[in-house]
C-alpha positions as CSV (number, residue, x, y, z in Angstrom):
1,M,126.1,85.3,122.3
2,S,124.1,87.7,124.3
3,A,125.2,91.1,125.2
4,S,126.2,90.4,128.8
5,T,129.0,87.9,127.7
6,Q,130.2,89.9,124.6
7,P,134.2,90.9,125.0
8,S,134.4,94.4,126.5
9,S,136.4,95.5,123.3
10,R,133.9,93.9,121.0
11,F,130.8,96.0,122.8
12,L,132.9,99.3,122.8
13,L,133.4,98.9,119.2
14,S,129.5,98.2,118.0
15,A,126.9,100.6,117.3
16,Q,125.7,100.1,120.9
17,G,129.1,100.5,122.9
18,W,131.3,102.9,120.9
19,P,129.5,106.0,122.8
20,Y,131.3,104.8,126.2
21,L,134.7,105.2,124.5
22,L,134.0,109.0,125.3
23,V,133.4,108.9,128.7
24,P,137.1,110.3,129.6
25,F,135.7,113.7,128.2
26,I,133.4,114.1,131.1
27,P,135.8,114.6,133.6
28,L,137.9,116.6,131.1
29,A,135.0,119.0,130.7
30,L,134.8,119.2,134.1
31,V,138.5,120.0,134.9
32,F,138.2,122.7,132.0
33,E,135.2,124.3,134.1
34,V,137.3,124.4,137.2
35,I,140.2,125.9,135.6
36,H,138.5,128.5,133.2
37,A,139.6,127.3,130.1
38,P,138.9,128.9,126.7
39,A,135.0,129.0,126.4
40,T,135.3,127.1,123.0
41,L,137.4,124.4,124.8
42,I,134.7,124.2,127.1
43,F,132.0,123.9,124.7
44,A,133.5,121.5,122.7
45,T,134.7,119.0,125.6
46,A,131.3,119.3,127.3
47,A,129.6,118.5,124.0
48,V,131.5,115.4,123.7
49,G,130.5,114.4,127.0
50,I,126.8,114.5,126.9
51,I,127.0,111.7,124.3
52,P,128.0,108.6,126.7
53,T,125.7,109.9,129.3
54,A,122.8,110.1,126.5
55,A,124.1,106.4,125.2
56,L,123.5,105.0,128.8
57,M,120.2,106.7,129.4
58,G,119.4,104.9,125.8
59,L,120.6,101.7,127.1
60,A,118.5,101.7,130.8
61,T,115.4,102.9,128.4
62,E,115.5,100.0,126.4
63,E,116.0,97.4,129.3
64,L,112.9,99.3,131.3
65,A,110.8,99.1,128.1
66,A,111.7,95.6,127.3
67,R,110.0,94.8,130.9
68,S,107.2,97.3,131.1
69,G,106.6,98.2,127.3
70,P,107.6,101.3,125.4
71,G,104.7,103.6,127.0
72,I,106.2,103.6,130.2
73,G,109.5,103.6,128.9
74,G,109.4,106.3,127.0
75,L,107.8,108.5,129.5
76,L,110.5,108.0,132.0
77,N,113.1,108.5,129.2
78,V,111.4,111.9,128.1
79,T,110.8,112.6,132.0
80,F,114.8,112.0,132.7
81,G,116.0,113.6,129.4
82,N,114.2,116.7,129.7
83,A,115.5,117.5,133.0
84,P,118.7,119.0,131.9
85,E,116.5,121.1,129.8
86,L,114.3,122.5,132.7
87,I,117.8,123.2,135.1
88,I,119.6,124.8,132.3
89,A,116.0,126.9,131.3
90,L,115.7,127.4,135.2
91,F,119.2,128.9,135.3
92,A,118.3,131.4,132.3
93,L,115.2,132.5,133.9
94,N,117.3,133.9,137.1
95,E,119.5,135.4,134.7
96,G,116.7,137.4,133.2
97,L,117.2,135.5,129.5
98,Q,113.2,135.0,129.2
99,E,113.2,135.0,124.9
100,V,116.3,132.5,125.0
101,V,114.1,130.4,127.3
102,K,111.1,130.5,125.1
103,A,113.2,129.8,122.2
104,S,114.3,126.8,123.8
105,I,110.9,125.6,124.5
106,V,110.0,126.0,120.9
107,G,113.3,124.7,119.8
108,S,112.6,121.3,122.0
109,I,109.7,120.6,120.4
110,I,110.7,120.8,116.7
111,G,113.5,119.4,117.4
112,N,112.1,116.3,118.6
113,I,109.7,116.4,115.9
114,L,111.7,117.3,112.9
115,L,115.2,116.5,114.0
116,V,114.7,113.3,116.5
117,L,111.8,111.6,114.3
118,G,113.3,112.4,111.2
119,A,116.7,111.0,112.1
120,A,114.9,107.6,113.6
121,M,112.7,107.3,110.5
122,L,115.6,107.5,108.5
123,V,118.1,105.3,110.0
124,G,115.2,102.5,111.4
125,G,113.8,102.7,107.4
126,L,117.3,102.2,105.6
127,G,117.1,98.4,104.2
128,R,113.6,98.2,105.2
129,E,110.9,98.7,103.1
130,R,108.7,100.5,105.7
131,Q,108.4,100.3,109.8
132,T,104.8,100.4,111.7
133,F,103.8,101.8,114.8
134,S,100.9,102.3,117.0
135,A,99.1,105.1,114.6
136,T,96.3,105.3,117.5
137,A,98.8,106.1,120.1
138,A,100.8,108.5,118.3
139,N,97.4,110.0,116.9
140,V,96.5,110.7,120.8
141,Q,99.9,112.4,121.4
142,S,99.8,114.4,117.9
143,L,96.1,115.6,119.3
144,M,97.6,116.8,122.8
145,L,100.0,118.5,120.7
146,F,97.3,120.6,118.6
147,L,96.0,121.5,122.3
148,A,99.1,123.0,123.1
149,A,99.8,124.8,119.8
150,A,96.5,126.5,120.5
151,A,97.5,127.3,123.7
152,L,101.0,128.4,123.2
153,V,99.7,130.9,120.1
154,M,96.8,132.5,121.9
155,P,98.7,135.1,124.4
156,A,100.5,135.8,121.0
157,I,97.3,136.5,119.4
158,F,96.1,138.4,122.5
159,E,99.3,140.3,122.5
160,L,98.9,141.1,118.7
161,V,95.0,142.7,119.3
162,D,95.4,144.2,122.8
163,G,99.2,144.8,123.5
164,R,102.6,146.0,122.0
165,G,103.1,143.3,119.3
166,L,105.1,140.0,119.3
167,P,108.7,140.5,120.3
168,S,111.8,140.6,118.3
169,P,114.0,137.6,117.5
170,N,116.8,139.4,119.4
171,A,114.9,140.6,122.2
172,E,116.0,139.1,126.0
173,L,113.5,140.8,128.3
174,V,110.4,142.4,127.6
175,N,107.5,143.8,129.9
176,Y,104.0,142.5,128.4
177,G,102.0,143.7,131.1
178,G,99.4,142.3,133.4
179,D,96.7,140.9,131.3
180,V,98.9,138.7,129.3
181,E,101.1,137.4,132.4
182,R,97.4,136.4,134.1
183,L,96.4,135.0,130.7
184,S,99.6,133.1,130.6
185,I,99.2,131.4,134.2
186,A,95.8,130.6,133.0
187,V,97.0,128.9,130.4
188,A,100.0,127.1,132.1
189,V,97.6,126.0,134.4
190,V,95.1,124.2,132.1
191,L,98.1,122.6,130.2
192,M,99.6,120.9,133.0
193,A,96.2,119.7,134.1
194,T,96.3,117.9,130.5
195,Y,99.4,116.5,131.1
196,V,98.4,114.9,134.3
197,A,94.9,113.6,132.7
198,G,97.5,112.2,129.7
199,L,99.5,110.7,132.0
200,F,96.3,109.0,133.5
201,F,95.3,107.9,130.2
202,S,98.1,106.5,128.9
203,L,99.5,104.9,132.3
204,K,96.2,103.5,133.5
205,T,93.1,103.6,131.6
206,H,94.5,103.0,128.1
207,R,97.7,101.1,129.1
208,D,97.6,98.8,126.6
209,L,97.4,100.9,123.8
210,F,100.9,102.4,125.2
211,N,102.3,99.5,126.1
212,P,102.4,96.9,123.5
213,P,104.5,93.8,124.3
214,Y,107.8,93.1,122.8
215,E,109.3,89.9,122.4
216,E,112.6,88.6,124.1
217,E,115.6,89.8,122.2
218,E,119.2,88.0,122.8
219,D,120.8,91.3,123.1
220,S,119.5,92.4,126.5
221,F,121.4,92.7,129.2
222,G,119.1,91.7,131.8
223,W,118.5,94.5,134.4
224,S,115.9,94.6,136.7
225,V,113.5,97.6,136.4
226,R,115.1,99.0,139.8
227,R,118.4,99.0,138.4
228,S,117.2,100.3,135.1
229,V,115.3,103.4,136.7
230,A,118.9,104.0,138.8
231,M,121.0,104.0,135.5
232,L,118.0,106.5,134.0
233,A,118.8,108.5,137.2
234,I,122.4,108.8,137.3
235,A,122.5,109.3,133.3
236,G,120.1,112.1,133.6
237,L,122.3,113.9,136.3
238,A,124.9,113.4,134.3
239,V,123.7,115.0,131.1
240,G,122.5,118.0,133.5
241,V,126.0,118.7,134.6
242,M,127.1,118.6,131.3
243,S,124.5,120.5,129.5
244,E,124.8,123.4,132.3
245,I,128.7,123.3,131.9
246,L,127.9,123.9,128.0
247,V,125.1,126.4,128.2
248,G,127.4,128.2,130.6
249,S,130.1,128.7,127.7
250,I,127.8,129.2,124.8
251,S,127.4,133.1,125.5
252,E,131.6,133.4,125.2
253,A,131.8,131.1,122.7
254,S,129.0,132.4,120.1
255,E,130.6,135.7,120.3
256,T,133.8,133.8,118.7
257,I,132.0,132.4,115.9
258,G,129.1,135.0,115.2
259,L,125.9,133.1,116.7
260,S,123.1,135.3,117.8
261,E,121.3,134.4,121.5
262,F,118.0,133.4,119.3
263,F,120.0,130.7,117.2
264,I,121.5,129.4,120.6
265,G,118.1,129.1,122.4
266,V,116.3,127.7,119.5
267,I,118.7,125.1,118.0
268,V,122.0,124.9,119.9
269,V,120.1,124.8,123.8
270,A,117.6,122.7,122.4
271,I,119.3,120.2,121.0
272,V,121.9,120.0,124.1
273,G,119.2,119.5,126.3
274,N,117.3,116.8,124.4
275,A,120.6,115.1,123.4
276,A,119.2,111.6,125.2
277,E,116.5,111.4,123.7
278,H,118.2,112.2,120.1
279,W,120.4,108.9,120.9
280,V,118.1,106.6,122.3
281,A,115.1,107.4,119.5
282,V,117.6,106.7,116.6
283,L,119.0,103.9,118.4
284,V,115.8,102.0,118.8
285,A,114.7,102.7,115.5
286,Y,117.4,101.1,114.1
287,K,116.5,98.3,116.0
288,N,113.3,98.0,114.5
289,K,111.2,99.6,117.8
290,M,109.3,102.3,116.0
291,D,107.0,102.5,118.6
292,L,109.6,103.2,121.4
293,A,111.0,105.7,119.1
294,V,107.5,107.7,118.4
295,N,106.7,107.7,121.9
296,I,110.1,109.2,122.8
297,A,109.9,111.8,120.0
298,I,106.5,112.8,119.8
299,G,105.7,111.8,124.1
300,S,108.8,114.7,124.7
301,S,107.6,117.5,122.4
302,A,104.0,116.9,124.4
303,Q,105.9,117.0,127.6
304,V,107.6,120.1,126.7
305,A,104.8,121.5,125.8
306,L,102.3,120.6,128.5
307,F,104.6,120.5,131.5
308,V,107.8,122.1,131.0
309,A,106.7,125.5,129.4
310,P,103.8,125.7,131.8
311,V,106.7,125.1,134.9
312,L,108.9,127.8,133.5
313,V,105.7,130.0,133.4
314,L,104.9,129.5,137.4
315,A,108.7,129.4,138.3
316,S,109.4,133.0,136.3
317,F,107.0,134.3,139.4
318,V,109.9,133.3,141.9
319,L,113.1,133.6,139.6
320,G,114.2,136.4,137.5
321,P,113.1,139.8,137.2
322,Q,109.8,139.6,136.0
323,P,106.9,137.1,134.8
324,M,107.8,135.5,132.0
325,A,104.7,135.6,129.2
326,L,104.2,132.9,127.1
327,V,104.1,135.4,123.8
328,F,106.4,134.2,121.0
329,N,108.0,135.7,118.3
330,G,106.9,135.4,114.6
331,F,109.8,132.7,113.9
332,E,109.1,130.6,116.6
333,L,105.2,130.4,115.9
334,G,105.4,129.6,112.5
335,A,107.8,126.9,113.3
336,L,105.7,125.6,115.7
337,V,102.3,125.5,114.0
338,L,104.2,123.9,111.0
339,A,106.1,121.3,113.2
340,I,103.0,119.9,114.7
341,L,101.0,119.7,111.8
342,I,103.9,117.5,110.2
343,A,103.8,115.3,113.4
344,N,100.1,115.0,113.0
345,V,100.5,114.1,109.2
346,V,103.2,111.4,109.6
347,T,101.8,109.7,112.4
348,Q,98.4,108.9,111.0
349,E,98.8,105.9,109.2
350,G,101.1,104.4,111.4
351,E,103.8,103.5,109.5
352,S,107.0,105.2,108.1
353,T,109.9,104.8,105.6
354,W,113.4,106.6,105.4
355,F,112.2,109.1,102.9
356,E,109.7,110.5,105.4
357,G,112.6,110.8,107.8
358,V,114.8,112.5,105.1
359,Q,111.8,115.1,104.6
360,L,111.5,115.6,108.7
361,L,115.1,116.4,108.3
362,A,114.8,119.0,105.4
363,M,112.2,120.9,107.1
364,Y,114.4,121.1,110.3
365,A,117.1,122.3,107.8
366,I,115.1,124.8,106.3
367,L,113.9,126.2,109.4
368,G,117.2,126.3,111.0
369,L,118.6,128.4,108.5
370,A,115.6,130.9,108.7
371,F,116.5,130.9,112.4
372,Y,120.1,131.8,111.4
373,F,119.2,134.8,109.4
374,A,116.8,136.1,111.6
């Protein structure tokens, strides 16, 4: 029986349909926000409300990828999936929370590489000896991450040698001076140019490499490309609204549970802003579509490093009290380099097992513990 003819009750109780049972939490979060309910209540309802919107994004991405291939499908997914994080960061920039913004950038990169890809490999590998994906396409994206690592580390090295040193994990706003700010602008321009070249490479000159065809599946809903893109846009907007409400309640809620702003930025905001990719990557890996899962996880990290971070640097000259320099603290630099090295290792052979997923998740847990005690 095709998905389009399944009884609605059966679909809602399936692995693909259960998130839509949580749709009522979306208007509930909006109501709590309007009436100024306790921050912890707003936080909880908004977090749950993100789940069905992310699920809709996953469904639309699968429908689109079935017709355009995992490369374009993954690109559209990470574009819509990273939009909430970009919006959240722009609001934080305007409030002068630059170190929180930088923490969310690093948290998004390591979250996609370790948490998302790890969960996808674990769930997809259960019951299977191994899963395969295009090693060439994955290695291209991993190399882009290496470039991003060099670009994001060099301003910190510059500040260590000629400046006041790295910021502390608990800093909010640091004035680094003109030289490192100009260096950050130049690095941002190079990263954005590389990102545009990467799009041309994956969508034009080497389209076949990033878009291997999938076989037709019986559980397809038969959505057109136009409808799939429309659903992606709607889901992305809904994720953005829920994420903004969630982040608006984090500061007050965090005081109650005792979390630092650094931990909130690198773990909580990063997970919230990338909730869509989290769900999609795990879902498609469960269906043995590891090409799409890897494109989402590694591709989203590359997009954050090569596009989101540079946009935020340039936007900081308009928003907030002062420009944002790409100078990360020691915890962020260590996590960034380790995660990108791991991404290169796990994608070398073009295959994965569930135990590799466990190891990626363990690495994320170790970093999270270090961030918590920082």
